[in-house]
C-alpha positions in Angstrom: 20.9 -17.1 6.6 23.8 -14.6 6.8 23.7 -11.1 5.2 25.3 -12.2 1.9 22.8 -15.1 1.6 19.9 -12.8 2.5 20.9 -10.3 -0.2 21.0 -13.1 -2.8 17.5 -14.2 -1.6 16.1 -10.6 -1.8 17.8 -10.2 -5.2 15.7 -13.2 -6.4 12.5 -11.5 -5.2 13.5 -8.3 -7.1 14.3 -10.4 -10.2 10.7 -11.8 -10.1 9.4 -8.2 -9.8 11.6 -7.1 -12.7 10.4 -10.0 -14.9 6.7 -9.2 -14.3 7.4 -5.5 -14.8 8.9 -6.2 -18.2 5.8 -8.1 -19.3 4.1 -4.7 -19.1 6.8 -2.4 -20.5 10.4 -1.6 -20.0 9.2 1.9 -18.8 6.8 0.4 -16.1 8.3 1.1 -12.7 7.2 -0.9 -9.6 7.9 0.0 -6.0 8.2 -2.6 -3.3 6.7 -1.8 0.1 8.1 -4.4 2.6 5.2 -5.2 5.0 7.0 -5.4 8.4 4.0 -6.1 10.7 5.4 -9.4 11.9 9.0 -8.3 11.9 11.3 -6.6 14.5 13.1 -3.4 14.1 16.3 -5.5 13.9 14.9 -7.3 10.8 13.8 -4.0 9.3 17.4 -2.7 9.7 18.8 -5.8 8.0 16.5 -5.2 5.0 17.4 -1.5 5.0 21.1 -2.4 4.8 20.6 -4.2 1.5 18.6 -1.3 0.0 14.9 -1.5 1.1 13.5 1.9 2.1 9.6 1.6 2.2 8.0 -0.3 5.0 4.3 -1.0 5.7 2.5 -1.5 9.0 -1.2 -2.3 9.7 -1.4 -1.3 13.3 -1.1 2.4 14.3 0.7 1.6 17.6 3.3 -0.6 15.7 3.9 2.1 13.1 4.5 4.7 15.8 6.8 2.5 17.9 8.9 1.2 15.0 9.2 4.6 13.2 10.3 6.2 16.5 12.9 3.5 17.2 14.2 3.7 13.6 14.0 7.5 13.4 17.6 7.9 12.4 17.1 5.9 9.2 15.6 7.6 6.1 12.6 5.2 5.8 9.2 5.6 4.2 6.4 4.4 6.4 3.1 3.3 4.8 0.0 2.5 6.8 -1.8 -0.3 5.1 -4.3 -1.4 7.8 -7.9 -0.6 8.5 -8.0 2.7 10.4 -10.5 3.2 13.2 -11.7 6.8 13.7 -10.4 7.0 17.3 -6.8 6.2 16.0 -6.7 9.0 13.4 -4.7 11.4 15.7 -2.3 8.7 16.6 -1.6 8.0 12.9 -1.2 11.6 12.1 1.3 11.9 14.9 3.5 9.5 13.0 3.2 11.5 9.8 3.2 8.4 7.4 4.5 8.8 3.9 1.3 7.2 2.6 -2.0 6.0 4.0 -3.0 3.1 1.8 -6.4 2.2 3.1 -8.9 5.0 2.9 -12.0 2.9 2.8 -15.1 5.1 3.5 -16.4 8.6 3.0 -17.0 8.9 6.7 -13.4 8.1 7.5 -12.2 10.6 4.9 -14.4 13.3 6.5 -13.1 12.6 10.0 -9.5 12.6 8.7 -10.1 15.9 6.9 -11.3 17.6 10.2 -8.1 16.4 12.0 -5.8 17.4 9.2 -7.4 20.9 9.0 -6.9 21.4 12.7 -3.2 20.5 12.3 -2.8 22.4 9.0 -1.4 19.2 7.6 -1.7 17.2 4.3 -1.9 13.4 4.2 -1.1 11.4 1.0 -3.5 8.6 0.7 -4.9 5.8 -1.6 -8.6 4.9 -2.0 -9.1 1.3 -1.1 -11.3 -0.6 -3.6 -13.1 -3.9 -2.7 -12.7 -5.1 -6.3 -13.6 -8.7 -5.6 -16.7 -7.6 -3.6 -15.8 -9.8 -0.6 -17.6 -9.3 2.7 -14.3 -9.9 4.6 -12.6 -7.0 2.9 -12.9 -3.2 3.4 -13.1 -0.6 0.6 -15.4 1.0 -1.9 -17.3 -1.1 -4.3 -16.0 -0.7 -7.9 -19.2 0.9 -9.2 -18.9 3.9 -6.9 -15.1 4.1 -6.5 -14.5 6.8 -9.2 -17.4 9.0 -7.9 -16.2 8.7 -4.3 -12.6 9.4 -5.3 -13.7 12.7 -6.9 -16.0 13.5 -4.0 -13.2 13.1 -1.5 -10.9 15.2 -3.8 -13.5 18.0 -3.7 -14.6 17.8 -0.1 -11.4 16.9 1.7 -8.6 19.2 0.4 -6.1 18.1 3.1 -6.2 14.5 1.8 -4.0 14.3 -1.2 -5.3 11.2 -3.1 -2.6 9.7 -5.1 -4.3 6.6 -6.5 -5.9 3.3 -5.4 -5.2 0.2 -3.5 -6.9 -3.2 -3.5 -6.3 -6.8 -2.3 -6.6 -9.6 -4.9 -9.6 -11.9 -4.7 -9.4 -14.7 -2.1 -9.5 -17.6 -4.6 -7.5 -20.5 -5.9 -8.6 -19.5 -9.4 -6.0 -17.3 -11.1 -8.6 -15.9 -13.5 -10.8 -14.6 -10.6 -7.8 -13.0 -9.0 -6.7 -11.5 -12.3 -10.2 -10.1 -12.9 -10.1 -8.4 -9.4 -6.8 -6.7 -10.3 -8.1 -5.7 -13.8 -11.1 -4.1 -12.2 -9.0 -2.0 -9.9 -6.6 -1.0 -12.6 -9.4 0.0 -15.0 -10.7 2.4 -12.3 -7.2 3.7 -11.7 -6.8 4.7 -15.3 -9.9 6.8 -15.2 -8.7 8.9 -12.2 -7.3 12.3 -13.0 -3.8 12.8 -11.6 -3.6 9.3 -10.0 0.0 7.9 -10.0 -0.2 4.9 -7.7 -2.0 1.6 -8.3 -1.1 -0.5 -5.2 -2.0 -4.2 -5.8 -0.3 -7.5 -5.1 1.1 -9.3 -2.1 3.6 -12.2 -1.6 1.3 -14.8 -3.2 0.1 -12.9 -6.2 2.4 -9.9 -6.9 3.6 -11.1 -10.3 0.0 -11.3 -11.6 -0.8 -7.9 -10.1 2.1 -6.3 -11.8 1.1 -7.8 -15.1 -2.3 -6.3 -14.6 -0.8 -2.8 -14.1 0.2 -2.5 -10.5 3.1 -0.1 -9.8 3.3 -0.8 -6.0 3.4 -4.2 -4.3 3.1 -4.9 -0.6 5.3 -7.8 0.2 5.4 -9.3 3.7 6.5 -12.9 4.3 8.5 -13.1 1.1 10.7 -10.2 2.2 11.4 -11.4 5.7 11.8 -15.1 4.9 14.9 -15.7 7.0 
């Protein structure tokens, strides 16, 4: 696929996002984060050249390596993976635009200590396990609002900007939809929250129709 064909292909992805967005409202804005975890810096550059600016990684070392290699480009880096406590300093060294997977109070407290020592602020999203699946990380829906507010009060160097969740692992569209609706309902109750990050390559249209304003698209963005 040459550059012109690739642009036509990406334009079709954007058209699908636009169509889903308009089902909500013409004022509903959706941001695409291209998940580049299986992609090279060359592929990231190609996508940058046709307008993509936000990229997501789920391993701290990959985020560090790629952001350093592409340092001359004005990119937004999002960390979307499970963060181990011993990797917090490494993540902060990369100064990501957004940490999308704050999944426990203990992790928030550890991050707060490191941020305070560096006199640094980290923008983050609270991860919600809206489908209550054992394989997924995140806060259970019943306590998510309470935990969000507790982290806001106890961790002033973490700037919570909203929530993130992964759709239910199911073939049943209604079950997936319910998991998105659960997250969005919590999002609407959070004071000052502006980001509801839901939806990946296989379910982003449904997520947007349920209120998502940020989608994390991997394979579909790098399908070359």
